C-alpha atoms as one frame of an Amber mdcrd trajectory, in Angstrom:
protein
 -11.724   0.623  18.480 -14.434   0.050  15.909 -12.544  -0.710  12.698  -9.340
  -1.671  10.952  -8.315   0.228   7.826  -5.628  -1.406   5.708  -3.432  -0.007
   3.010  -3.394  -2.452   0.095  -0.186  -2.461  -1.972   2.660  -3.846   0.091
   0.507  -4.254   3.199  -2.070  -6.891   2.302  -0.284  -8.215  -0.782   3.281
  -7.322  -1.708   2.644  -5.839  -5.135   5.438  -3.320  -4.613   8.353  -5.714
  -4.993   7.014  -7.104  -8.310   6.442  -3.576  -9.607   9.984  -2.542  -8.728
  11.401  -5.744 -10.211   9.531  -5.178 -13.488  11.042  -1.693 -13.737  14.492
  -2.962 -12.766  14.366  -5.481 -15.613  13.349  -2.802 -18.119  16.106  -0.465
 -16.996  18.605  -3.326 -17.301  17.713  -3.693 -20.990  19.249  -0.232 -21.479
  22.171  -0.882 -19.146  20.800   1.480 -16.512  20.361   0.739 -12.814  17.009
   1.611 -11.249  17.645   4.356  -8.635  16.231   2.815  -5.474  16.561   6.060
  -3.512  14.230   7.797  -5.967  11.880   4.856  -6.414  11.014   4.579  -2.725
   9.661   8.139  -2.781   6.796   6.867  -4.929   5.757   4.042  -2.623   2.337
   4.670  -1.138   1.647   7.751  -3.248   0.835   8.754  -6.809   2.013  12.332
  -6.300   3.449  13.651  -9.535   6.817  15.330  -9.813   8.685  13.171  -7.318
  10.160  10.645  -9.744   8.883   9.722 -13.196  10.530   6.441 -14.313  10.045
   6.901 -18.068  11.403  10.441 -18.162  14.318   9.574 -15.891  15.321   6.638
 -18.104  15.022   8.773 -21.249  17.322  11.323 -19.650  19.904   8.654 -18.848
  19.962   7.095 -22.328  19.543  10.362 -24.229  16.656   9.253 -26.414  12.891
   8.908 -26.401  11.378   5.560 -25.473   8.594   3.672 -27.188   6.562   4.102
 -24.031   3.551   2.102 -25.187   5.679  -0.937 -25.984   7.706  -0.649 -22.791
   4.570  -0.163 -20.702   2.903  -3.269 -22.129   6.005  -5.421 -21.690   6.678
  -4.204 -18.177   3.073  -4.599 -17.072   2.946  -8.173 -18.359   6.082  -9.021
 -16.385   4.718  -7.323 -13.279   1.371  -9.119 -13.438   3.107 -12.483 -13.769
   5.127 -11.735 -10.645   2.116 -10.492  -8.676   0.124 -13.605  -9.596   2.526
 -15.638  -7.459   1.989 -13.461  -4.372  -0.261 -14.397  -1.459  -1.539 -12.277
   1.449   1.258 -11.232   3.757   1.666 -13.287   6.949  -0.915 -12.536   9.616
  -3.299 -10.596   7.377  -5.955 -13.302   7.192  -5.742 -13.975  10.928  -6.310
 -10.277  11.606  -9.303 -10.225   9.271 -10.747 -13.247  11.068 -10.125 -11.629
  14.445 -11.748  -8.391  13.349 -14.909 -10.199  12.346 -15.074 -12.084  15.648
 -14.832  -8.735  17.451 -17.401  -7.063  15.206 -14.934  -4.560  13.791 -15.479
  -2.859  10.459 -12.934  -3.489   7.714 -11.884  -1.115   4.948  -9.102  -0.471
   2.458  -7.446   2.929   1.979  -5.317   2.655  -1.154  -3.764   5.180  -3.492
  -4.277   2.671  -6.317  -7.335   2.762  -8.551 -10.379   0.721  -7.513 -10.168
  -1.825 -10.395  -6.569  -2.663  -9.405  -7.491  -3.183  -5.756 -10.602  -5.210
  -6.598  -8.696  -7.427  -9.024  -5.889  -8.305  -6.659  -8.110  -8.710  -3.609
 -10.212 -11.116  -5.675  -7.131 -13.006  -6.853  -6.133 -13.775  -3.263  -9.687
 -14.468  -2.116 -10.069 -11.429   0.122 -12.396  -9.104  -1.787 -15.507 -10.145
   0.145 -13.761  -9.692   3.483 -13.892  -5.893   3.341 -16.892  -3.668   3.969
 -15.601  -0.688   2.007 -12.842   0.378  -0.374 -11.461   3.924  -0.453  -9.251
   4.227  -3.526  -7.198   6.834  -5.312  -9.832   7.536  -7.947 -12.270   8.640
  -5.217 -10.232  11.466  -3.669  -8.497  14.620  -4.841  -5.280  14.182  -2.877
  -3.233  11.002  -2.592  -1.177   9.946   0.411   0.551  11.487   2.333  -2.607
  13.634   2.483  -5.196  12.128   4.870  -8.046  12.084   2.333  -8.149   8.315
   1.766  -8.241   7.474   5.454 -10.858  10.118   6.152 -12.970   8.740   3.303
 -12.627   5.189   4.619 -13.745   6.332   8.071 -16.776   8.106   6.602 -17.744
   4.999   4.660 -17.487   2.949   7.848 -19.565   5.502   9.738 -16.937   6.083
  12.417 -14.714   8.872  13.676 -11.094   8.603  12.477  -9.768   8.025  16.003
 -11.969   4.928  16.259  -9.908   3.066  13.649  -6.515   1.409  13.570  -4.611
   1.983  10.324  -2.182  -0.623   9.002   0.477   0.679   6.617   3.821  -0.243
   5.070   5.193   3.058   3.752   6.324   6.489   4.899   3.647   8.207   2.800
   0.969   5.882   4.123   1.944   6.327   7.754   1.938  10.101   7.276  -1.552
   9.942   5.765  -3.003   7.808   8.540  -1.468   9.939  11.285  -2.712  13.116
   9.598  -6.190  11.577   9.702  -5.835  11.088  13.454  -5.579   7.293  13.527
  -3.520   4.924  15.647  -1.122   3.604  13.034   0.764   0.329  12.799   3.672
   0.126  10.360   4.300  -3.304   8.835   7.100  -2.728   6.324   7.957  -5.165
   3.559  11.322  -5.756   1.905  10.930  -2.596  -0.196   9.998  -0.288   2.681
  11.917  -1.722   5.642  14.616   0.938   5.283  12.223   3.892   5.181  11.592
   6.249   8.078   8.425   4.893   9.661   9.049   6.459  13.052   5.796   8.444
  12.931   3.851   5.198  13.361   2.555   4.399  16.833   3.764   0.829  16.523
   6.048  -1.054  14.154   6.197  -4.795  13.558   7.902  -6.888  10.908   4.751
  -8.956  10.423   1.154  -8.999  11.614   1.765 -12.663  12.375   3.991 -11.505
  15.217   1.403  -9.179  16.760  -1.898 -10.246  18.293  -4.873  -8.150  17.212
  -6.090  -7.965  20.802  -2.759  -6.542  21.925  -2.829  -3.951  19.144  -6.319
  -2.883  20.194  -5.160  -2.592  23.801  -2.197  -0.438  22.795  -4.497   1.733
  20.685  -6.610   2.450  23.741  -9.310  -0.171  23.297
């Protein structure tokens, strides 16, 4: 193996729980429960038409929302929650181990580059990665393989020479479609999703040695 390619949201930093919580709080203002079964379809993808939270809420309450006001209020709440997050357990140890082994490091995230840069910087990890492949750089989001293929090209490697680390069904599907050995590391939001397509699943990178993962991936 020549590289590790990480998803960002929910894999390196759990931004997904704060985002869901910010929506849950907004829905509660209108006495509506956030539909978790619909929400999880969005995790790891920005594909339109799956579930649109504003439109769904408007349909439930029977009136149009002041979307600009709601968006600003919800985003402020979300950013406050994310500010308290740190890298998920084991992430920094894996980054250290990758450097010792001379492995390339990249991000493959459906999110826009400014979002990824900001939150990597906030947790002190921005300079640890060689390349970022983000949603504004490809035509098709996960579960399409575009982001992982782009990350591999930036690293100058073949897709099968990388290990992908993901937390979501859409992300695992994308990495496997790109031809990569894929490790699923679900968080509290994605633990109940079908991640069976992954080659390996672990609750935390802290519980899996990088060397063992490389061995299982075929070296």
